N, C-alpha and C positions, 0 to 999 in steps of 0.2 A: 971482521965479518960479523954481521948481525946474526941473531938467533934464527930469524926468518929465512935468511939466505942459506944458512947452514942446514936447516931442515929441508929446504927445497933441493939442495945439492945431495943430501943424504937419500931423499926419495928417488932422485934421478939415478943414483948409483945402484939402488936396489932394483929399480925397474929395468935397467940396462942388461941385455943378454949378450953374452959373448958367443963366438963361433962354437966353442966347446959345449955351451949350454944348448945350442940348436942341435948339435950332433947327438948329445945325450937324449934330448927330447925326441929326436927322430928314431933313435934306437929303441927307446921305451915304447914309442908308438907302434913300431914294428912288432915288438914282443907282445904287446897288448892285442894286436890284431891276430897274431898267431894263436893266441888263446881264445879270443872271442869268436873268430870266424868258424872254427870247428864246432864250438858250442852252439852257435846260431844255426849251423847246418844241421846239427842233431835235432834241434827244435823244429826246423822247417820240414825235415823228412818225416817227423812224427805227424805233421799236419797234411802231408801230401798223399796223393793217390798212388797206387801201385804202378800204373802206367807212367805217370809223371816222374816217379823215382827211377824207373828203368831208363827213361829218356835222358834224365839229367840228375845223376847222383849228387852233384856238387851244387845243388840249387841254393839260392839265397832267399827266394820268395816263391812259394807255390802258386801256380796259376789257378788251381781249383782246390782251395783248402778244404779239408774234411776232418771230422772227428772219429772216423771209422777205427783208427788204430787205438784210440783211447777207449772207445766203446767196447772193442774186443778185449782190451786189456782188463777193464774192470768187470766185464761180464764173466771172465774166467774165474774171478774170485780169489785167486792165489795172491794177488798184489795187496788186497785188503787184509788178508790173513797175515801177510808179511808186515804190513804197517802195524797191526795189532800186536804182534809178537815183539817187534822192535820197540813199540811204545812200552810194553811191559819191561823190557830190558832197561829202558831209560828211567822209568818211574821207580824201579827197585834198585838198579845198579848204580845210578848216578848219585843218589844220596848216600848209599853205602860207600862208594869210592871216595866221596868227599869227606865223609866222617873218618874213614881209615887213614886217609892221607893227611888230613889236617891234624888229627890227634897225634899221629906219630911225628909229624913235622914239628908240632908245638913241643913235644917232649924232647926231641933231639936238639931243638933250638935253645933249650935252657942249659946254661953252663954247668949247673950243679946236678944235672940228671945222672944217676949212677949207671955206669956201663955205657955211657954215651958213645965213646970212641969205638968200642967193640961192636955195638949194634949198628952204628953208621957204616963200619967196614963191611959187615955182613950184608947190609942193604946194597952198598956199592958193589959188592962182589957179584950180586945177582945181575947187575947191568953188564958185566963182562963175561960171566960164565952162566949158561942156562942149562937146566937139566934136560930140556927137550920135551917133546910132546908125549912120549911113551910114559915117563914117570908121572906126568900130569894126568894122563888118562887113567893110569893105575890108581892114583889117589882118588880121582872122581869115582871110579868104579868101586873102590873099597868103601867109599862114603855113600854108595847107592844113589849117586846124583846123575849118572849118565842117562840120557834120554829125558832130562828135565832142563828147563831154562836156568835153573840154579847153577848148573855146571858152567854155562857160558858167562853168567854174571860173576861168579867167583873167580873164574879164570882171568877175567880182565878187571878185577875190582881194585887192583893196586898197581901203581907205576912208581918205580924207584926214581925215575927222572922227575916226575911231577912232585914227588915228596921232597926232593932236594931243592927244587925251585921254591916250594912253599917254605921250607925250613930256612933258606937264606933270606926270604922276605921277612919271616918272623924275627930273625936275628937283627934285622935293620930297625925294628921298633925299639923305642927307648925302654931300657930296663926299669927305669923309675916308675913307669906306669904299672908294671907288674908288682913292684915293691909296695907302691901305694895301696894297691888292691889287697895285698897280703896283710898290710897293717890294719886294714878295715875288716879283716877276718875272712876274706874270700879264699876258697880253695882253688886248686889248679884247674878243675873243670869249670868253675865259675869264671876264673880269669880268662880261660880260653874262649868261652862262649860270650862273655859280657864285655871283655876288654880287647882281646886280640883280634877275633874274627870281625867285629864291626870296623876295625881299622884296616882290615886286609881285603877290602872289596876288590881292588885290582887283581891281586893274585888269585882270589877265589873265582872271579869271573874268568880268568885265564885258564885255570885248572878245570873249571866247569866246561869250558869250550873244548879243552883237550879230551876230557873223558866223554863228553857228549858226542863228539865226532868219532871217537874210538868205538863207542857202543853202536852208533848209527852205521858205521862202516864194518862192523864186526861180521865176519862170515866164516873165517877159518875154524874158530872154536866150535861154532854151530855145526859146521860140516863134520867135525870129528866126534862131537858128543851127542848130536841129535840124529834121530832116525826117521821120525814121522814128519810127513809133509806139512801137517797143520801146526807144527812147532817151529818151522823155519822162519828166521827173521827176514827182513826186507832184502838185504843184499844177497842172501842165498836164493830167494825167489827170483831176483834179477839175474843171477847166474844161471838158473834153470832156464829162464826165458832166452837168454843169449845162446846157451848150448843147444836148445831146441831150434833156434833160428839158424845156427850154423849147420845143424843136421839137415834142416830143410834145404839149405843152400847146396850142400853136397849131394843131395838126392834130386836136385832139379835137372830134369832131362827132357822136358817138353815145354811148350809155350804156357800151358796151364800151370805147370810146376814153377816156372819162372815168375808168374803172377803171384803164386802163393809165397815164393821166396821174398818178393818185394814187399808183400803185405806183412810178412813176419818181421822183416827188417824195420818197417814203420812201427810195428808193435814193440820191437826191441828198443827203438829210439824213444818211443813214448814212455816205456818203463824206465829208461835211463833218466829222462827228464823228471818224472814224478818222484823218483828217489832222490834227486838232487834238490828239489825246490824247498822242502822243509828245512834242511840244514843251511841252505843259502839264506833263508829268512831268519834263522836263529843267530847267525854270525853277526849281523850288524848291531844287534842289541847289546853285544858284549865287546864290540870292537873298540870303543873308547877306553876301556880298561885294559885291553889286550897288550898294547905296546908297553905301558907302564908296568904291568904285572910281570911280563917276561924280562924286561930290562932290570928291574929291581931284584927279582928272584934269581937272575943269572949272575948277579954281582955278589961275591962273598964278602961280607963285612967283617 
């Protein structure tokens, strides 16, 4: 058989789909629709009128689109305050988390680091047993950090799981690179920042995504440590809007109240949508590194 005929046959086998392939494709399509349809419904409700929502809660396209829910949402001002507080969490917390995680991961990835096994065991121990929220609150109170954004930042500034992923990735790098840098007179900090981290773009992108999503979705620590409304991050503002919407729904006892209920539901859906959009735009930028970073970091070499 000639090379040309072999290539054509190879292409034919790749392009041929079996019955199992069609079944898998159909199941994946169903799962995708189960995810996308509710998401699309949330967006459409946010653009609908109160009457249209009352007539058809499961709408796919509003007949009379309106921006009334978004106008009311941003006129309230709390959503903008939540954006600003969440931005402060990200701009301070994300670099701090990356520095703490990468520096500890680099140290524990070195075979000659003194006390490596004991320190790693203590870090691993925190993944299994947690002291709970009361000791954490008492620590923050003793440091006079309750009521400030620093309490939320420090509470979520380090993840043992992320550190282990990064440590395993660092261990996969050739030791000869570090030895060459040491022969040139570089110290450990110089090696980490100039040699290791430039080669660790996939795992750094992955851990950045993990910490970014964690800070963006952070609400429990803020609920525990913060008291003032102007300090609450975005997810706590969204929680407040949802609670108020449910309160309006439970108090609906007249036609006018039903209209207010529907309008508050549209405002709630608008709040859900505007809180999801930034993180949805952030994810594709790091997606190409995500799979490689998780796969390499999850494999112990």
